[in-house]
C-alpha positions in Angstrom: -0.1 0.0 0.1 1.4 3.7 -0.9 2.6 6.2 1.9 -0.7 8.7 0.5 -3.0 5.8 1.1 -2.3 5.5 4.4 -2.1 9.1 4.9 -5.4 9.2 3.6 -6.9 6.8 5.5 -5.3 7.3 8.9 -6.5 11.1 8.4 -10.3 10.2 8.2 -10.1 7.8 11.1 -8.3 10.7 12.9 -11.3 12.8 12.4 -13.8 10.4 12.7 -12.4 9.9 16.3 -12.5 13.6 17.6 -16.5 12.7 17.6 -16.6 9.4 18.6 -14.3 9.0 21.2 -13.1 5.1 22.6 -14.6 3.4 20.1 -11.6 2.5 17.7 -13.0 -1.0 16.3 -16.1 0.6 15.5 -15.2 3.1 13.4 -12.4 0.7 11.4 -15.6 -1.4 10.6 -17.4 1.3 9.0 -14.5 2.3 7.0 -13.9 -0.9 5.7 -17.6 -1.1 4.6 -17.1 2.7 3.2 -14.2 1.1 1.1 -15.2 -1.8 0.1 -18.8 0.2 -1.3 -21.1 -1.7 1.0 -23.8 -0.5 3.4 -23.8 0.2 7.3 -26.4 -1.2 9.8 -25.5 -0.4 13.2 -27.7 -2.0 15.8 -28.0 -0.7 19.3 -29.7 0.7 22.1 -30.5 4.8 21.6 -27.8 7.2 22.9 -25.0 5.3 22.1 -23.3 6.9 19.2 -25.1 5.6 16.4 -25.9 9.0 14.7 -22.6 10.3 15.8 -20.7 7.4 14.1 -23.0 8.5 11.1 -22.8 12.3 11.0 -18.6 12.2 11.7 -18.3 9.7 8.8 -20.1 12.2 6.4 -18.2 15.2 7.8 -15.4 14.2 7.4 -16.2 13.5 3.9 -16.5 16.5 1.3 -19.6 15.6 -0.6 -23.0 16.1 -0.2 -25.0 14.1 3.2 -28.5 13.9 3.7 -30.3 12.1 7.0 -33.7 11.2 7.0 -35.8 10.5 10.0 -38.0 7.4 9.8 -41.2 7.4 11.1 -44.6 4.4 10.5 -46.2 6.6 8.2 -43.5 7.2 5.8 -44.0 6.1 1.7 -41.3 4.9 -0.6 -41.7 8.2 -2.4 -40.3 9.9 1.1 -37.1 8.2 0.3 -37.2 8.1 -3.8 -38.7 10.9 -4.6 -42.0 11.6 -6.9 -43.3 12.8 -10.4 -45.3 16.0 -10.2 -47.6 17.5 -12.3 -47.0 21.2 -14.2 -50.4 22.4 -15.1 -48.6 25.7 -17.5 -45.5 22.8 -18.7 -48.9 20.2 -19.1 -46.2 17.3 -18.2 -44.6 15.4 -15.2 -41.3 16.8 -13.4 -39.9 14.0 -10.9 -38.8 15.7 -7.9 -35.4 14.0 -6.7 -35.9 12.5 -2.6 -33.4 11.9 0.2 -31.7 9.3 -1.7 -30.0 11.6 -4.1 -26.8 11.8 -2.3 -23.2 10.7 -1.6 -23.7 9.6 2.4 -27.2 8.5 3.2 -27.9 8.4 6.9 -31.8 6.2 7.7 -31.9 6.8 11.1 -34.2 4.2 13.2 -34.8 2.5 9.7 -37.0 -0.4 11.9 -39.2 2.3 12.3 -41.0 2.2 9.5 -42.8 -0.6 7.3 -40.8 -2.9 5.2 -43.2 -1.9 2.4 -40.9 1.5 2.6 -37.8 -0.1 3.8 -37.9 -1.8 0.5 -37.2 1.2 -1.7 -33.6 1.2 -0.4 -33.7 -2.2 -2.0 -32.7 -1.3 -6.1 -30.2 1.6 -4.8 -28.2 -0.2 -2.5 -27.3 -3.1 -4.6 -27.5 -1.7 -8.1 -26.7 2.5 -7.4 -29.9 3.9 -9.1 -33.6 4.4 -8.4 -36.4 3.1 -11.1 -39.6 5.4 -10.5 -42.7 5.4 -12.8 -40.7 3.7 -15.7 -37.5 5.8 -15.8 -34.2 4.7 -14.0 -32.0 7.3 -12.4 -28.4 6.8 -11.6 -27.0 7.8 -8.3 -23.9 9.6 -7.9 -20.6 8.1 -6.3 -20.2 7.3 -3.7 -23.1 6.2 -2.7 -23.0 5.0 1.1 -25.8 3.7 2.8 -25.6 4.0 6.8 -28.8 3.0 8.9 -29.5 2.9 12.3 -32.4 0.4 14.0 -32.6 0.3 17.8 -32.9 -3.7 18.8 -36.1 -4.7 17.7 -37.9 -5.8 21.2 -38.1 -2.4 21.6 -41.5 -1.3 21.2 -42.9 0.1 17.9 -40.7 -1.0 15.3 -40.6 -3.4 12.5 -38.0 -6.2 11.4 -36.1 -5.7 8.7 -37.1 -8.7 5.7 -34.1 -10.9 5.1 -34.0 -9.4 1.7 -33.0 -6.0 3.5 -30.0 -7.4 5.5 -28.8 -9.1 2.9 -28.2 -5.6 0.7 -26.0 -4.4 4.4 -22.3 -5.5 3.9 -21.9 -5.4 7.7 -24.0 -5.1 11.2 -22.3 -4.2 14.1 -23.0 -2.6 17.7 -21.7 0.7 18.9 -21.9 -0.5 22.8 -21.1 1.5 26.2 -17.6 3.3 26.2 -15.6 2.5 29.2 -15.4 4.8 32.2 -12.5 6.7 30.8 -14.0 7.3 27.5 -17.4 8.5 28.9 -15.6 10.9 30.9 -13.8 12.2 27.9 -17.1 11.8 26.1 -18.3 14.3 28.9 -15.9 16.4 28.7 -15.7 17.0 24.7 -19.5 18.5 24.4 -18.9 21.5 27.2 -18.8 23.7 24.1 -21.4 21.7 22.1 -21.5 18.5 19.7 -17.9 17.6 18.3 -19.4 16.0 15.1 -20.5 20.0 14.4 -16.9 21.5 14.4 -15.4 18.8 12.4 -14.1 19.7 8.8 -14.0 17.4 5.7 -10.3 16.2 5.3 -11.0 13.8 2.3 -13.2 14.4 -1.3 -15.8 12.6 -3.0 -12.9 11.6 -5.9 -10.3 10.2 -2.6 -12.7 8.3 -1.5 -13.6 6.6 -5.0 -10.1 5.9 -5.2 -9.6 4.5 -1.6 -12.2 2.2 -3.1 -10.3 1.0 -6.4 -7.3 0.4 -4.4 -9.4 -1.8 -2.3 -10.8 -4.1 -4.7 -7.0 -4.3 -6.2 -6.2 -6.2 -2.7 -4.8 -9.4 -3.1 -6.9 -12.4 -1.9 -4.9 -16.0 -2.6 -6.4 -19.0 -3.2 -6.5 -20.3 -0.1 -8.2 -17.7 1.3 -10.9 -17.5 -1.1 -11.6 -21.8 -0.8 -11.5 -20.5 3.3 -14.2 -17.6 3.0 -16.3 -20.1 0.9 -15.8 -23.2 3.7 -17.5 -20.8 6.2 -20.0 -19.5 3.8 -21.2 -23.7 2.8 -21.0 -24.6 6.5 -23.9 -21.6 7.3 -26.1 -23.4 4.7 -24.9 -27.0 6.4 -25.3 -25.6 9.7 -28.5 -28.3 11.7 -29.5 -24.9 13.4 -29.9 -22.7 10.7 -33.0 -22.6 8.3 -31.2 -19.9 6.0 -27.3 -20.0 5.1 -25.3 -17.3 4.3 -26.5 -16.6 0.1 -24.2 -15.5 -2.7 -24.4 -12.1 -2.2 -23.0 -12.5 1.2 -20.4 -14.3 -0.1 -19.4 -11.6 -2.2 -19.7 -9.0 -0.3 -17.5 -10.9 2.9 -15.0 -11.1 0.1 -15.1 -7.8 -0.9 -15.0 -6.7 3.3 -12.3 -8.7 3.6 -10.1 -6.6 1.1 -11.4 -3.5 2.9 -9.7 -4.7 6.0 -6.7 -5.5 4.8 -6.2 -2.1 3.0 -6.8 -0.2 5.9 -4.2 -2.7 8.3 -1.6 -1.5 5.4 -1.9 -4.1 3.4 -2.4 -4.9 -0.2 -2.5 -8.8 0.7 -5.5 -10.7 2.6 -5.1 -13.0 5.5 -6.4 -15.4 7.4 -6.9 -12.9 10.3 -9.1 -10.8 8.3 -11.6 -13.6 7.4 -12.2 -14.5 11.1 -12.3 -10.8 11.8 -15.3 -10.0 9.8 -17.1 -13.1 10.0 -20.2 -12.0 12.8 -20.5 -8.7 11.8 -20.2 -9.8 7.9 -22.2 -13.4 7.8 -24.0 -13.3 11.6 -27.0 -10.9 10.1 -27.5 -12.6 6.8 -28.5 -16.5 8.6 -31.9 -18.1 10.6 -31.7 -20.2 13.2 -34.6 -22.7 13.4 -37.2 -22.9 15.9 -36.2 -19.5 17.5 -38.1 -16.2 18.1 -37.0 -13.1 16.3 -35.3 -11.8 19.4 -33.3 -14.6 20.2 -32.0 -15.0 16.8 -29.3 -12.2 17.0 -27.2 -13.5 19.9 -27.7 -17.3 18.4 -26.7 -16.7 15.4 -23.6 -14.8 16.5 -22.8 -18.3 18.4 -22.9 -19.9 15.5 -20.7 -18.1 13.2 -18.1 -18.4 15.8 -18.5 -22.4 16.4 -18.3 -22.4 12.6 -15.0 -20.5 12.4 -13.1 -23.1 15.4 -14.6 -26.1 12.9 -13.1 -24.8 9.8 -9.9 -25.4 8.9 -7.1 -22.1 8.7 -5.3 -22.2 5.5 -1.7 -22.3 6.1 
């Protein structure tokens, strides 16, 4: 990896760290998702910094940022946009929705209905939006960062499996330790730290890092290791739904980006291990369990699979 690449990643990491204190691993996983051209789902309790992380990423890049607060009465057109009839011209004009941006924060995505959530599917997978038979390309980079409260909270709708499968990683922020929380309190004396962030990268520089991520070398043995882990989810007796081919592809791209953030031009087995839970646990479904218990059990099963699959030399 070139010195310039390392410098860009370090600069971006340091800037985001000013707004999210004591969470270097969370920041690393968010950057992995961004550089791998994926989308990130952050699931945790209210008030632990989910929105701050999204704002910090957007504030660190000199590109367009849009935030959407989800509500139960929201419609797909509130995300995509709608066609408006202009009487003086006798024709319809398409008014673009908030999804036409670079960094799109979808706050509390599970507070809106599955029908409205599905409006994101085409955009997240194909980087385009189709409305009234017309297709509109989305600008690059395009990064969806969605937050949700755990689904045992009142007034939430579980994300459908096809929606979950569009997210490259699913992570938690967690509570900070005592020292970090003390630093958080001190940093808020003069207002929100995230509001004071200045962009340190351009959109073109982010796109360049994304291209470099795809060039990270993945040895054939690592390929087989990834496929063995994925195949094991499909054969596991406690899982009724294994990882899809799309899941395998995004897992592959994520480990490339992780290697890049760690200063390597090649993937090692530890990269595959580190990302197994955040990349795969939300893509599987446990047999005979209610929705609320699935998350923790799925993580345990993925860890068991890692212990049982042979690590390449």
